[in-house]
Backbone as numpy.savetxt, mean C-alpha at the origin, in Angstrom:
# Nx Ny Nz CAx CAy CAz Cx Cy Cz
16.59 -30.75 -4.42 17.43 -30.09 -5.37 17.11 -30.61 -6.77
17.10 -29.74 -7.75 16.76 -30.10 -9.12 18.00 -30.63 -9.83
17.84 -31.66 -10.64 18.95 -32.24 -11.41 18.92 -31.67 -12.82
20.08 -31.36 -13.35 20.19 -30.78 -14.68 21.13 -31.62 -15.52
20.91 -31.61 -16.83 21.79 -32.34 -17.75 22.72 -31.33 -18.42
23.97 -31.70 -18.48 24.94 -30.85 -19.16 25.78 -31.73 -20.07
26.16 -31.21 -21.22 26.99 -32.01 -22.13 28.44 -31.96 -21.65
29.17 -32.99 -21.96 30.57 -33.09 -21.55 31.32 -33.87 -22.62
32.61 -33.71 -22.61 33.43 -34.44 -23.58 33.43 -35.93 -23.26
33.54 -36.26 -21.98 33.63 -37.67 -21.60 32.28 -38.38 -21.63
31.22 -37.65 -21.40 29.90 -38.27 -21.37 28.91 -37.33 -22.02
28.01 -37.84 -22.82 27.06 -36.94 -23.48 26.19 -36.18 -22.49
25.82 -36.78 -21.39 24.98 -36.11 -20.38 25.49 -36.45 -18.99
25.69 -35.44 -18.20 26.06 -35.64 -16.80 24.99 -34.96 -15.97
24.43 -35.70 -15.03 23.45 -35.10 -14.12 24.21 -34.38 -13.02
23.89 -33.12 -12.81 24.52 -32.41 -11.72 23.54 -31.42 -11.12
23.90 -30.94 -9.95 23.05 -30.02 -9.22 23.91 -28.85 -8.74
23.33 -27.66 -8.76 24.07 -26.47 -8.32 23.08 -25.48 -7.72
23.43 -24.86 -6.58 22.50 -23.91 -5.94 22.06 -22.77 -6.87
22.99 -22.26 -7.69 22.63 -21.18 -8.60 21.57 -21.64 -9.58
21.74 -22.84 -10.12 20.77 -23.36 -11.09 19.42 -23.58 -10.44
19.42 -24.00 -9.18 18.15 -24.15 -8.46 17.44 -22.81 -8.34
18.19 -21.77 -7.96 17.58 -20.44 -7.83 17.11 -19.92 -9.19
17.91 -20.18 -10.22 17.55 -19.73 -11.56 16.28 -20.43 -12.05
16.18 -21.73 -11.79 14.98 -22.49 -12.18 13.76 -21.96 -11.44
13.92 -21.68 -10.16 12.82 -21.13 -9.37 12.39 -19.77 -9.93
13.37 -18.94 -10.28 13.07 -17.63 -10.86 12.28 -17.78 -12.16
12.70 -18.70 -13.01 12.00 -18.91 -14.28 10.57 -19.39 -14.06
10.37 -20.29 -13.09 9.01 -20.75 -12.78 8.15 -19.60 -12.28
8.69 -18.79 -11.36 7.93 -17.65 -10.82 7.60 -16.63 -11.91
8.56 -16.42 -12.81 8.33 -15.48 -13.92 7.22 -15.99 -14.83
7.24 -17.29 -15.13 6.21 -17.88 -15.99 4.84 -17.77 -15.33
4.77 -18.02 -14.03 3.49 -17.91 -13.31 3.00 -16.47 -13.34
3.90 -15.50 -13.11 3.51 -14.09 -13.12 3.00 -13.67 -14.50
3.65 -14.16 -15.56 3.22 -13.83 -16.92 1.84 -14.42 -17.21
1.62 -15.68 -16.80 0.30 -16.29 -17.01 -0.78 -15.54 -16.22
-0.44 -15.14 -15.01 -1.38 -14.40 -14.18 -1.73 -13.05 -14.82
-0.73 -12.36 -15.35 -0.97 -11.07 -16.00 -1.86 -11.23 -17.23
-1.61 -12.28 -18.03 -2.44 -12.53 -19.21 -3.88 -12.85 -18.81
-4.04 -13.66 -17.77 -5.36 -14.02 -17.29 -6.12 -12.79 -16.80
-5.45 -11.94 -16.04 -6.10 -10.72 -15.54 -6.48 -9.80 -16.70
-5.61 -9.70 -17.70 -5.91 -8.86 -18.86 -7.13 -9.40 -19.60
-7.22 -10.72 -19.74 -8.38 -11.29 -20.44 -9.66 -11.07 -19.63
-9.58 -11.15 -18.29 -10.75 -10.88 -17.46 -11.21 -9.43 -17.63
-10.25 -8.52 -17.67 -10.60 -7.10 -17.84 -11.29 -6.86 -19.18
-10.82 -7.52 -20.22 -11.40 -7.34 -21.55 -12.81 -7.92 -21.64
-13.02 -9.06 -21.02 -14.28 -9.79 -21.17 -15.38 -9.37 -20.21
-15.04 -8.65 -19.16 -16.07 -8.36 -18.15 -16.00 -6.93 -17.67
-16.97 -6.60 -16.84 -17.04 -5.28 -16.23 -16.55 -5.35 -14.78
-15.77 -6.38 -14.49 -15.28 -6.60 -13.13 -13.96 -5.87 -12.94
-13.82 -5.25 -11.77 -12.56 -4.62 -11.43 -11.80 -5.56 -10.50
-10.59 -5.92 -10.90 -9.76 -6.79 -10.07 -8.90 -5.92 -9.17
-8.98 -6.16 -7.88 -8.20 -5.39 -6.93 -6.88 -6.08 -6.65
-5.86 -5.29 -6.49 -4.56 -5.85 -6.14 -4.35 -5.70 -4.64
-3.41 -6.43 -4.12 -3.13 -6.33 -2.69 -2.44 -5.00 -2.39
-2.50 -4.57 -1.13 -1.90 -3.28 -0.77 -0.41 -3.24 -1.09
0.04 -2.06 -1.46 1.46 -1.89 -1.76 2.27 -1.99 -0.47
1.75 -1.38 0.58 2.45 -1.35 1.86 1.46 -1.63 2.99
1.86 -2.45 3.92 1.05 -2.67 5.12 1.46 -1.62 6.15
0.51 -0.86 6.66 0.78 0.17 7.66 0.01 -0.17 8.93
0.72 -0.23 10.04 0.07 -0.49 11.33 -0.64 0.79 11.77
-1.94 0.85 11.55 -2.70 2.08 11.82 -3.50 2.03 13.11
-3.36 0.96 13.88 -4.10 0.85 15.12 -3.63 1.93 16.09
-4.60 2.55 16.77 -4.28 3.56 17.76 -4.23 4.98 17.22
-4.32 5.14 15.92 -4.32 6.48 15.32 -5.77 6.93 15.13
-5.98 8.26 15.07 -7.35 8.78 14.89 -7.99 8.26 13.61
-9.25 7.85 13.72 -10.01 7.33 12.58 -11.17 8.26 12.31
-11.33 8.64 11.04 -12.46 9.45 10.64 -13.47 8.55 9.93
-14.73 8.84 10.16 -15.83 8.15 9.49 -16.03 6.74 10.03
-16.31 5.77 9.18 -16.71 4.43 9.60 -15.49 3.57 9.98
-15.29 3.30 11.28 -14.12 2.51 11.68 -14.17 1.05 11.22
-15.33 0.57 10.78 -15.46 -0.82 10.33 -15.55 -0.92 8.81
-15.22 0.15 8.11 -15.30 0.16 6.65 -14.30 -0.84 6.06
-14.64 -1.42 4.90 -13.76 -2.42 4.29 -12.48 -1.84 3.68
-12.48 -0.54 3.39 -11.31 0.10 2.78 -10.73 1.11 3.75
-9.41 1.08 3.93 -8.73 2.02 4.81 -7.78 2.87 3.99
-7.88 4.18 4.16 -6.93 5.11 3.55 -6.17 5.76 4.69
-4.85 5.66 4.65 -4.01 6.26 5.68 -3.44 7.56 5.13
-3.77 8.65 5.81 -3.27 9.97 5.42 -2.09 10.29 6.33
-0.90 10.35 5.76 0.30 10.71 6.51 0.63 12.13 6.11
0.52 13.05 7.08 0.65 14.46 6.75 1.33 15.23 7.87
1.68 16.47 7.56 2.22 17.41 8.54 1.33 18.64 8.52
0.94 19.08 9.69 0.00 20.20 9.78 0.61 21.53 9.35
1.89 21.62 9.19 2.54 22.85 8.76 2.90 22.82 7.26
2.54 21.76 6.58 2.93 21.56 5.18 1.83 22.03 4.23
2.19 22.90 3.31 1.22 23.42 2.33 0.69 22.34 1.40
1.54 21.43 0.96 1.11 20.35 0.07 0.15 19.41 0.80
0.46 19.14 2.07 -0.42 18.28 2.87 -1.80 18.92 3.03
-1.82 20.24 3.13 -3.10 20.95 3.27 -3.95 20.77 2.00
-3.30 20.85 0.84 -4.03 20.65 -0.42 -4.62 19.24 -0.50
-3.83 18.26 -0.09 -4.32 16.88 -0.10 -5.45 16.71 0.91
-5.34 17.38 2.07 -6.38 17.27 3.11 -7.73 17.77 2.58
-7.71 18.79 1.74 -8.96 19.30 1.16 -9.61 18.24 0.27
-8.81 17.49 -0.43 -9.33 16.40 -1.27 -9.82 15.25 -0.40
-9.05 14.93 0.64 -9.41 13.83 1.54 -10.75 14.08 2.23
-11.08 15.34 2.48 -12.35 15.68 3.13 -13.55 15.28 2.28
-13.37 15.19 0.97 -14.47 14.83 0.07 -14.72 13.33 0.00
-13.75 12.54 0.36 -13.87 11.08 0.23 -15.02 10.50 1.04
-15.19 10.88 2.33 -16.29 10.28 3.12 -17.67 10.54 2.54
-17.90 11.70 1.95 -19.22 11.97 1.38 -19.43 11.19 0.08
-18.37 11.01 -0.67 -18.50 10.28 -1.94 -18.63 8.77 -1.72
-17.93 8.26 -0.72 -17.94 6.81 -0.45 -18.45 6.56 0.96
-19.60 7.07 1.25 -20.16 7.02 2.61 -20.25 5.59 3.15
-19.64 5.38 4.31 -19.68 4.08 4.97 -18.74 3.03 4.40
-18.10 3.31 3.27 -17.24 2.32 2.62 -15.76 2.51 2.91
-15.40 3.71 3.40 -14.00 4.05 3.58 -13.77 4.61 4.97
-12.69 4.18 5.60 -12.28 4.83 6.85 -10.95 5.53 6.58
-10.84 6.73 7.11 -9.62 7.51 6.96 -8.87 7.49 8.28
-7.61 7.11 8.22 -6.75 7.11 9.40 -5.76 8.26 9.23
-5.69 9.10 10.25 -4.83 10.29 10.19 -3.55 10.03 10.97
-2.41 10.11 10.27 -1.11 9.96 10.92 -0.32 11.23 10.68
0.17 11.81 11.75 0.97 13.03 11.62 2.44 12.64 11.46
3.10 13.32 10.56 4.53 13.14 10.34 5.18 14.48 10.65
5.47 14.74 11.93 5.89 16.08 12.36 7.33 16.41 12.00
7.53 16.94 10.81 8.88 17.29 10.41 9.13 18.79 10.45
8.07 19.59 10.56 8.26 21.03 10.45 8.17 21.80 11.77
7.50 21.28 12.78 7.43 22.04 14.03 6.95 21.18 15.19
7.13 21.70 16.40 6.66 21.04 17.61 5.14 21.04 17.66
4.49 22.04 17.05 3.03 22.14 17.05 2.41 20.87 16.47
3.00 20.36 15.41 2.47 19.15 14.77 2.47 17.98 15.74
3.54 17.82 16.51 3.60 16.74 17.49 2.54 16.91 18.57
2.34 18.14 19.04 1.35 18.39 20.08 -0.07 18.11 19.60
-0.34 18.44 18.35 -1.68 18.24 17.80 -2.02 16.75 17.76
-1.07 15.91 17.40 -1.36 14.48 17.30 -1.61 13.87 18.67
-1.08 14.47 19.70 -1.29 13.94 21.06 -2.60 14.44 21.67
-3.28 15.39 21.02 -4.53 15.94 21.57 -5.61 14.88 21.44
-5.97 14.26 22.52 -6.97 13.19 22.49 -8.38 13.74 22.51
-9.35 12.87 22.34 -10.75 13.27 22.44 -11.38 13.67 21.14
-10.81 14.63 20.46 -11.42 15.13 19.21 -10.36 15.20 18.10
-9.74 14.08 17.73 -8.68 14.13 16.74 -9.13 14.62 15.38
-10.35 14.30 14.97 -10.82 14.73 13.66 -10.95 16.23 13.60
-11.56 16.83 14.61 -11.74 18.28 14.63 -10.38 18.97 14.68
-9.48 18.48 15.52 -8.14 19.07 15.59 -7.45 18.93 14.25
-7.57 17.76 13.62 -6.95 17.50 12.33 -7.42 18.53 11.30
-8.73 18.73 11.21 -9.28 19.68 10.25 -8.89 21.11 10.58
-8.94 21.48 11.86 -8.62 22.85 12.27 -7.17 23.20 11.98
-6.25 22.28 12.19 -4.84 22.59 11.97 -4.56 22.86 10.50
-5.27 22.22 9.59 -5.05 22.51 8.18 -5.70 23.83 7.77
-6.85 24.15 8.35 -7.54 25.38 7.97 -7.01 26.61 8.69
-6.39 26.41 9.85 -5.85 27.53 10.63 -4.46 27.16 11.15
-3.46 27.01 10.26 -2.14 26.60 10.72 -1.52 27.65 11.64
-0.76 27.19 12.61 -0.08 28.09 13.52 -0.87 28.44 14.75
-2.14 28.01 14.83 -2.97 28.33 16.00 -3.03 27.16 16.93
C-alpha cells in the first residue's frame, strides 16, 4: 500500500493510506505510461517508414470455422455475415479481392450469423466445400 502525506491542524504531515488513493495513484501511473507510449509511437511514425501494428481489438475463437486461402497465414480476418443480408453481400464482394491482393499473407475465416432465415444456418453446417457454399449463397441467395 502506498503512503501519502496530508496536512493537518495537529501535525504538519500525517502519513496515511487509503484504497481509493492507491487506485488513483495506479491510474495516474498507467495514464503517464500510456501518454509516454503514445508520444514514442508518434515519434517513430515521424522518423521512419515503419508501420507499428496494434494488438487485435477483439479476440475471436475461430477454430473449427471454414477457412479460405492460406490456413497458416500470419494475418486472420474473420468475416461474420448472414447469407440473406444485402450489406453482407456487398462486403463479401470486397472480401473476395483480399486473397488475390495479399496472396499467402491472409487467411479468411467465414462465420455465419444466421439472423434472417433457417437457410443461413443450414449453409454453415454444409461440410466439405464451405468456401464454395459461402460464395454461392451470396451470389445466388435463396437457392
